[in-house]
C-alpha positions as CSV (number, residue, x, y, z in Angstrom):
1,M,-46.8,86.9,-12.0
2,L,-44.1,86.9,-14.7
3,V,-41.3,87.6,-12.2
4,I,-42.4,84.8,-9.9
5,L,-42.4,82.3,-12.7
6,F,-38.9,83.4,-13.6
7,F,-37.5,82.6,-10.2
8,I,-39.3,79.3,-10.1
9,L,-37.6,78.3,-13.4
10,I,-34.3,79.5,-12.2
11,G,-34.7,77.5,-9.0
12,C,-35.6,74.4,-10.9
13,D,-32.6,74.7,-13.2
14,F,-30.3,75.1,-10.1
15,F,-31.5,72.0,-8.3
16,A,-31.4,70.0,-11.6
17,A,-27.8,71.0,-12.2
18,T,-26.6,70.0,-8.7
19,T,-28.4,66.6,-8.4
20,I,-26.1,63.8,-7.2
21,T,-26.8,60.2,-7.8
22,S,-25.6,57.9,-5.0
23,T,-24.4,54.3,-5.6
24,T,-24.1,51.4,-3.2
25,P,-20.4,50.1,-3.0
26,T,-20.0,46.4,-3.9
27,T,-17.9,44.2,-1.7
28,A,-15.7,41.5,-3.4
29,T,-16.2,38.0,-2.1
30,T,-13.5,35.3,-2.1
31,T,-14.0,31.6,-1.7
32,T,-11.4,29.6,0.2
33,T,-11.1,25.9,0.0
34,S,-9.8,24.3,3.1
35,L,-7.5,21.3,2.6
36,I,-7.7,18.1,4.6
37,S,-4.6,16.3,6.0
38,V,-4.7,12.6,5.3
39,P,-4.8,10.9,8.7
40,D,-2.1,8.4,9.7
41,I,-3.9,5.1,9.8
42,S,-1.1,2.7,9.3
43,G,-1.6,-0.4,11.5
44,V,-5.4,0.4,11.9
45,N,-7.9,-2.3,11.0
46,E,-9.7,-2.0,7.7
47,S,-13.1,-1.1,9.1
48,S,-11.9,1.5,11.5
49,A,-9.6,3.0,8.8
50,E,-12.6,3.4,6.4
51,T,-14.6,5.1,9.1
52,I,-11.8,7.5,9.9
53,L,-11.5,8.6,6.3
54,I,-15.3,9.0,5.8
55,N,-15.4,11.1,9.0
56,N,-12.7,13.3,7.4
57,S,-14.7,13.8,4.2
58,L,-12.4,11.5,2.3
59,I,-13.4,8.5,0.1
60,P,-11.7,5.1,1.0
61,V,-10.7,2.7,-1.8
62,I,-9.4,-0.7,-0.7
63,E,-6.6,-2.7,-2.2
64,Y,-5.2,-5.9,-0.7
65,L,-1.5,-6.8,-0.6
66,Y,0.5,-9.6,0.9
67,S,2.8,-8.5,3.6
68,N,5.4,-10.2,5.8
69,S,5.5,-7.4,8.3
70,V,1.9,-6.2,8.7
71,D,-0.8,-8.5,10.1
72,E,-3.8,-9.5,8.1
73,E,-6.7,-6.9,7.8
74,L,-4.4,-4.0,9.0
75,V,-3.5,-1.0,6.9
76,I,0.0,-1.1,5.4
77,R,-0.1,2.4,4.0
78,T,-2.2,4.9,2.1
79,D,-2.0,6.7,-1.2
80,P,-1.7,9.7,-0.9
81,E,0.5,9.2,2.1
82,A,-0.3,10.3,5.7
83,F,-0.2,14.0,6.4
84,E,-0.4,15.0,2.7
85,E,-3.0,17.8,2.2
86,V,-5.8,17.0,-0.2
87,D,-9.2,18.3,-1.2
88,K,-12.5,17.2,0.3
89,D,-13.9,14.0,-1.3
90,T,-10.4,12.9,-2.5
91,R,-10.2,9.1,-3.1
92,I,-7.6,7.6,-0.7
93,T,-6.3,4.1,-1.4
94,L,-6.0,1.9,1.6
95,Y,-3.5,-0.9,1.1
96,V,-4.6,-3.6,3.5
97,S,-2.6,-6.7,4.4
98,K,-4.0,-10.0,3.3
99,G,-1.4,-11.8,5.4
100,E,2.0,-13.3,4.8
101,W,3.3,-14.2,1.3
102,P,2.7,-17.7,0.0
103,P,5.6,-20.0,-0.7
104,I,5.6,-19.3,-4.5
105,I,3.9,-17.2,-7.1
106,Y,4.9,-17.9,-10.7
107,S,4.6,-15.3,-13.5
108,E,3.0,-16.3,-16.8
109,S,5.4,-14.7,-19.2
110,S,8.1,-12.0,-19.3
111,H,10.4,-10.1,-21.6
112,I,13.9,-8.8,-20.9
113,Q,15.9,-5.8,-22.2
114,W,19.6,-5.0,-21.8
115,Y,21.2,-1.6,-21.9
116,N,24.6,0.0,-21.3
117,V,26.9,-3.1,-21.6
118,S,30.2,-1.5,-22.6
119,G,31.9,-2.7,-25.7
120,S,29.5,-5.7,-25.9
121,S,27.5,-6.9,-28.9
122,G,25.9,-10.2,-29.7
123,D,25.3,-11.1,-26.1
124,Y,23.4,-14.3,-25.4
125,Y,21.0,-14.6,-22.5
126,S,18.1,-16.7,-21.4
127,F,16.1,-16.6,-18.2
128,Y,13.4,-18.3,-16.3
129,S,10.1,-16.4,-15.9
130,P,10.2,-14.4,-12.6
131,E,8.7,-15.9,-9.5
132,I,8.0,-14.6,-6.0
133,S,9.0,-16.7,-3.1
134,Y,7.8,-15.6,0.4
135,G,7.8,-12.0,-0.8
136,M,11.2,-12.0,-2.6
137,I,11.1,-11.5,-6.4
138,K,13.5,-13.9,-8.0
139,I,14.8,-14.0,-11.6
140,E,17.4,-16.5,-12.7
141,I,19.4,-15.6,-15.8
142,T,22.0,-17.4,-17.9
143,V,24.2,-15.0,-19.8
144,I,27.2,-15.0,-22.1
145,Y,28.7,-11.5,-22.6
146,N,30.6,-10.7,-25.7
147,S,32.3,-7.7,-24.2
148,S,35.8,-6.8,-25.1
149,Y,36.3,-5.5,-21.6
150,S,37.0,-7.4,-18.4
151,M,34.3,-6.9,-15.9
152,E,33.6,-8.4,-12.4
153,W,30.7,-8.3,-10.0
154,M,30.9,-5.7,-7.2
155,D,31.0,-7.7,-4.0
156,D,32.2,-5.6,-1.1
157,N,31.7,-8.4,1.4
158,N,33.2,-11.1,-0.8
159,D,30.3,-13.3,0.0
160,G,29.1,-14.4,-3.5
161,Y,26.5,-11.6,-3.7
162,G,26.8,-8.5,-5.9
163,Y,24.4,-5.7,-5.6
164,G,22.4,-3.1,-7.5
165,S,19.0,-1.4,-7.3
166,A,15.5,-2.1,-8.5
167,S,12.5,0.2,-9.2
168,L,9.1,0.3,-10.7
169,S,10.1,3.4,-12.6
170,S,12.4,3.8,-15.6
171,N,14.3,6.6,-13.9
172,L,15.0,4.4,-10.9
173,S,13.2,6.6,-8.5
174,D,12.2,5.1,-5.1
175,S,14.6,2.2,-5.8
176,V,15.2,-0.7,-3.4
177,H,18.2,-2.9,-2.9
178,L,18.9,-5.6,-5.4
179,W,20.9,-8.7,-4.6
180,I,22.9,-10.5,-7.3
181,E,23.9,-14.1,-6.7
182,Y,26.7,-14.8,-9.2
183,E,28.3,-18.0,-10.4
184,N,31.7,-16.5,-11.3
185,R,32.9,-13.2,-9.9
186,T,34.8,-12.5,-13.1
187,I,32.6,-11.7,-16.2
188,S,34.6,-13.1,-19.1
189,S,33.8,-12.7,-22.7
190,G,32.2,-15.8,-24.2
191,V,31.9,-17.6,-20.9
192,E,28.5,-18.7,-19.8
193,Q,27.4,-18.0,-16.2
194,T,24.2,-18.1,-14.3
195,I,23.1,-15.2,-12.0
196,T,20.1,-14.8,-9.9
197,I,18.7,-11.4,-8.9
198,F,16.5,-10.8,-5.8
199,C,14.5,-7.9,-4.5
200,D,11.9,-7.5,-1.8
201,A,8.4,-7.0,-3.2
202,D,7.2,-5.4,0.1
203,E,9.9,-2.7,-0.3
204,L,8.8,-2.1,-3.8
205,G,5.3,-1.6,-2.5
206,V,3.5,-3.8,-5.0
207,N,2.8,-7.5,-5.0
208,K,3.1,-8.3,-8.7
209,P,5.1,-5.7,-10.6
210,T,4.4,-5.7,-14.4
211,E,7.5,-3.6,-15.1
212,L,10.8,-3.9,-13.2
213,Y,13.8,-1.7,-13.9
214,T,17.2,-2.8,-12.5
215,E,20.8,-1.6,-12.3
216,W,23.6,-4.0,-11.7
217,C,26.9,-2.7,-10.2
218,V,30.0,-4.1,-11.8
219,K,33.7,-3.2,-12.0
220,L,35.0,-2.3,-15.5
221,D,38.7,-1.8,-15.6
222,N,38.7,-1.2,-11.8
223,E,36.1,1.5,-12.2
224,S,32.4,1.3,-11.0
225,Y,30.0,0.6,-13.9
226,I,26.3,0.1,-14.3
227,I,24.5,-2.5,-16.4
228,Q,20.8,-1.6,-16.9
229,V,18.3,-4.5,-17.3
230,S,14.5,-4.2,-17.4
231,F,11.7,-6.7,-17.4
232,D,8.1,-6.7,-18.6
233,I,6.2,-9.3,-16.6
234,T,2.7,-10.9,-16.9
235,W,1.4,-12.6,-13.8
């Protein structure tokens, strides 16, 4: 009886020593978010454009702009732009045409700042508040430069119009063409002259810009030179 108990204890110790505990392997799960390409709905009517965005799990937001090139109630463009990839439920601004520009829109007030006028101090300038006529932003300015240098307007076509660029951004990104109608091609120190600048509001992509940054191209001692002028505008 004692011997039997001995082997039973030995057997129990053996199996206890060789017991293996199994574990169930875990599988890592990853979540992927699929992006949505913004559909190209330029030229589509407002109602259909909204439906297309909703069907693509996007949220339409409507803004109305005058446009001389896109018929009333049709989409001019979107923001984000067509074919950009965005997340589900992203808000997409639909810029919808409200028809052609009216003859005139006057601003309420504005402020002007001048930069980079070489060798010039004590300049005098006055200007009429900006206006928009049939989609063209127009600002008339009377200026007397006190520069010690001789400058003249860049006018490659010799047609009475200089040129430059205009932008909604201070770094002049996405700039558009600026026309400069001048009174005298030569910019002489102490001599008053009136200039009028024009740019296309449709090209800027906004009906009533509250900030407008411009660069005017002139010749300074036969070298190309830039005069920077900016405007803060209240409509």
